[in-house]
C-alpha positions, -999 to 999 in steps of 0.1 A, spaced: -275 -31 -215 -275 -44 -180 -280 -10 -163 -319 -11 -162 -320 -44 -143 -293 -33 -119 -309 1 -111 -342 -14 -102 -328 -36 -74 -334 -11 -46 -371 -8 -55 -377 -45 -60 -393 -56 -27 -417 -82 -40 -406 -110 -17 -411 -99 19 -393 -67 12 -366 -84 -8 -360 -89 -46 -385 -113 -62 -356 -134 -74 -350 -144 -37 -382 -165 -38 -369 -185 -68 -336 -192 -51 -353 -198 -18 -375 -227 -32 -348 -241 -55 -324 -244 -26 -352 -257 -3 -357 -287 -27 -320 -293 -32 -315 -294 6 -346 -317 9 -327 -342 -13 -293 -337 4 -304 -339 41 -331 -364 33 -305 -389 22 -278 -377 47 -302 -383 76 -300 -421 71 -268 -426 51 -246 -437 81 -275 -458 94 -278 -475 60 -241 -483 61 -240 -497 96 -274 -515 96 -280 -526 59 -245 -529 46 -231 -540 80 -201 -517 78 -182 -513 111 -183 -479 128 -148 -473 116 -156 -481 80 -189 -463 80 -173 -432 97 -145 -431 71 -169 -436 41 -194 -410 55 -166 -385 63 -150 -388 28 -184 -383 12 -195 -352 31 -159 -338 28 -161 -342 -9 -196 -326 -11 -182 -295 5 -148 -296 -12 -160 -295 -48 -177 -261 -45 -143 -244 -49 -140 -261 -83 -176 -253 -92 -171 -217 -83 -140 -215 -105 -159 -232 -134 -187 -207 -131 -164 -177 -129 -144 -188 -160 -169 -206 -183 -204 -216 -174 -217 -186 -154 -237 -190 -122 -271 -197 -136 -261 -226 -159 -238 -240 -132 -267 -243 -108 -289 -259 -135 -264 -285 -145 -254 -292 -110 -290 -299 -100 -295 -323 -129 -264 -343 -118 -276 -343 -82 -309 -358 -92 -292 -385 -113 -270 -393 -83 -300 -399 -60 -318 -421 -85 -286 -441 -90 -286 -448 -52 -320 -463 -56 -304 -494 -71 -293 -521 -47 -258 -533 -58 -230 -518 -38 -212 -501 -69 -243 -480 -73 -238 -465 -39 -204 -452 -48 -215 -441 -83 -245 -422 -68 -225 -405 -41 -199 -394 -67 -226 -378 -89 -240 -360 -59 -205 -347 -50 -200 -334 -86 -235 -318 -88 -233 -301 -54 -199 -286 -63 -215 -268 -92 -247 -258 -74 -237 -247 -39 -214 -217 -44 -232 -204 -74 -267 -203 -60 -252 -183 -30 -235 -160 -55 -268 -154 -72 -284 -145 -38 -256 -120 -31 -260 -105 -66 -296 -97 -60 -285 -68 -39 -263 -38 -48 -232 -33 -27 -241 -15 5 -277 -27 5 -286 -31 42 -310 -60 33 -282 -83 23 -277 -100 57 -314 -103 62 -318 -117 27 -292 -144 34 -310 -153 67 -343 -157 47 -325 -178 21 -311 -199 49 -345 -205 63 -354 -220 29 -324 -243 32 -336 -255 65 -372 -259 54 -359 -285 30 -336 -299 56 -366 -303 80 -389 -322 56 -362 -343 39 -352 -365 68 -388 -368 80 -401 -381 46 -371 -398 30 -359 -411 64 -393 -426 72 -394 -443 39 -358 -455 42 -359 -468 78 -396 -478 78 -401 -492 43 -370 -497 22 -336 -479 22 -336 -475 -16 -370 -460 -16 -356 -432 6 -328 -426 -19 -354 -423 -47 -375 -399 -27 -345 -376 -24 -341 -377 -62 -377 -366 -67 -371 -336 -44 -342 -324 -65 -364 -327 -97 -390 -304 -80 -361 -279 -73 -350 -279 -109 -386 -272 -122 -389 -243 -97 -355 -229 -109 -363 -230 -146 -397 -215 -142 -384 -186 -121 -355 -176 -143 -369 -143 -153 -369 -132 -116 -332 -138 -115 -323 -117 -145 -311 -86 -125 -287 -109 -106 -276 -127 -138 -270 -93 -155 -250 -80 -126 -228 -111 -125 -223 -110 -163 -213 -73 -161 -188 -81 -133 -174 -110 -154 -170 -88 -184 -154 -60 -163 -129 -83 -147 -120 -99 -181 -113 -64 -195 -94 -54 -164 -73 -86 -166 -65 -80 -202 -55 -44 -196 -35 -49 -164 -30 -86 -156 -2 -79 -132 -23 -56 -110 -53 -78 -106 -55 -77 -68 -48 -47 -45 -33 -48 -10 -67 -43 4 -81 -72 -16 -54 -95 -2 -61 -83 34 -98 -91 30 -90 -125 15 -68 -131 45 -98 -123 67 -118 -149 49 -92 -175 55 -90 -167 93 -128 -170 95 -125 -202 75 -104 -219 102 -128 -211 130 -158 -221 109 -142 -255 103 -140 -261 140 -177 -251 143 -188 -274 116 -167 -302 130 -189 -302 161 -222 -292 145 -222 -317 117 -219 -346 141 -257 -346 139 -254 -367 108 -227 -390 122 -219 -394 159 -252 -381 172 -271 -400 146 -256 -433 158 -261 -420 194 -298 -416 187 -301 -450 171 -283 -469 199 -288 -449 231 -320 -428 228 -355 -441 237 -372 -440 203 -407 -441 218 -421 -407 228 -457 -400 239 -467 -433 222 -451 -423 189 -424 -444 172 -394 -423 163 -367 -429 138 -331 -420 144 -329 -401 110 -357 -378 122 -335 -361 148 -315 -345 119 -348 -325 113 -347 -310 147 -318 -287 138 -337 -274 108 -370 -270 127 -352 -246 151 -337 -226 122 -371 -222 107 -385 -209 140 -355 -187 148 -344 -174 113 -371 -147 111 -361 -136 147 -324 -133 137 -332 -116 104 -353 -90 123 -326 -87 150 -298 -79 126 -319 -52 109 -331 -38 142 -296 -35 156 -283 -21 123 -248 -7 129 -249 -17 165 -250 -54 157 -220 -76 165 -194 -77 138 -192 -109 117 -161 -122 135 -179 -117 169 -209 -136 155 -185 -165 146 -171 -165 182 -206 -166 196 -214 -196 173 -184 -215 187 -195 -209 223 -230 -220 216 -220 -253 199 -196 -260 227 -223 -255 253 -245 -279 234 -220 -307 239 -216 -297 275 -253 -305 278 -248 -339 262 -221 -350 287 -246 -361 314 -268 -378 288 -238 -398 275 -229 -408 311 -264 -421 317 -266 -438 283 -235 -459 290 -251 -474 321 -275 -492 298 -304 -468 302 -321 -454 271 -321 -416 275 -349 -393 266 -349 -377 232 -353 -344 249 -315 -344 255 -309 -341 218 -337 -316 213 -321 -293 239 -286 -297 225 -298 -290 189 -316 -258 201 -284 -245 216 -265 -255 184 -289 -235 162 -284 -203 182 -248 -208 171 -255 -218 135 -276 -187 129 -247 -166 141 -224 -182 116 -237 -198 85 -259 -171 68 -237 -144 82 -206 -163 68 -221 -164 33 -230 -128 34 -196 -116 47 -177 -135 20 -198 -119 -8 -188 -85 7 -151 -93 13 -143 -112 -19 -130 -92 -49 -159 -90 -75 -139 -111 -99 -136 -140 -75 -170 -140 -57 -180 -176 -66 -144 -189 -61 -142 -173 -26 -176 -188 -17 -162 -221 -28 -131 -215 -5 -154 -207 24 -174 -239 18 -141 -258 24 -147 -250 61 -178 -272 58 -157 -298 41 -131 -299 68 -158 -298 95 -178 -326 79 -147 -348 76 -140 -342 113 -176 -352 121 -173 -384 101 -139 -391 118 -155 -386 153 -181 -413 145 -154 -439 144 -149 -436 182 -185 -439 193 -181 -476 202 -145 -474 215 -144 -442 235 -166 -433 265 -193 -409 254 -184 -385 282 -149 -382 268 -161 -379 232 -186 -351 240 -163 -335 264 -134 -332 240 -157 -316 214 -170 -291 239 -135 -282 251 -122 -276 216 -151 -254 204 -153 -234 236 -116 -228 235 -117 -217 199 -145 -192 207 -124 -176 234 -94 -173 211 -116 -157 184 -129 -131 209 -93 -122 216 -85 -118 179 -116 -96 170 -97 -64 166 -69 -76 142 -95 -95 121 -116 -64 118 -85 -45 107 -80 -71 79 -116 -66 68 -110 -30 60 -143 -16 73 -165 -45 62 -187 -57 91 
């Protein structure tokens, strides 16, 4: 029953040469990221300026929240694989996220924790499963897959660009809770887009349903032989990449924590006569992704089999994010003399970071969908999102030191760790490729 939908995948090129379902997932994720990054752009500022949390308290609360947001996808992937399926998991998760943002619009402190909890639960259901749907738009071996994930990632960052600009402006310039409500409206738009575009997702849904039925039958027939030696080696490769991705995100995600506070306290928020808001700087990362994603998508297709392997791209990502913090060291030294530094320091650092992110994040999602056994695709995507969880926790943890440790030391340590990790990963490229068993 599912064969007609599956067989038409290679000829479905209705969205810039990709399956039409990619457009539905592109805009759904765009609005979900609008809501997430719109609120994240000012969350730690709200804690330190409106709630008067100390840096240590705010860093801990922020770190625990973003850790949880990226931890729950492993649970959401398991739930989808076993019971709900990917389509319904994304739908239910989006509804819960919207409720969470609207809960944050209320002033009493308990609503803060209730709203954040709802967003954590909803994101756990949505994130791994929307990525699984993207991967299932393509047949195995389809050379468009990496490029498709890069386009999808551009949609993520389109939402991440506008979210902080709009919700952050409302929060910092008008009322904090209006910013929270704005994020909720964005998620509602995403849900509408998702439901209306369901028919475009049918080939991916059919393929995932067929895989789920096949693995159920296989488990019933031979439960003791569910994973082969090659499966385990590929899973091992995912976990190795997971460790290095965690270090990358620990540096990169400081945009919402340490560097957000740096922008608020040490950066001149007047530029060419325009009043800037600290939350806006989070949008700079997304702006560069929007500009660079088409270039990277074209580059990977152009290079074809000559492109760097996925582990090599991870190593490049670590080097780039380390260099970004090297650039910030002189800015930190100048800032601690009492001089407000130019916002261009952060612009330059975020540009270098994005060269790294585009080597890791969309490529990471793609390689996991290729390495994971078909019966555990959503679950393994959830495992990979744990690297974001660990990295985000590290980013929140680092914010605790912004008022107690010299900025030169704080930025220098981050640079040293990520550059060192990049070198180590370059050394380990061959054994990791052996674990991957021919998957690039």
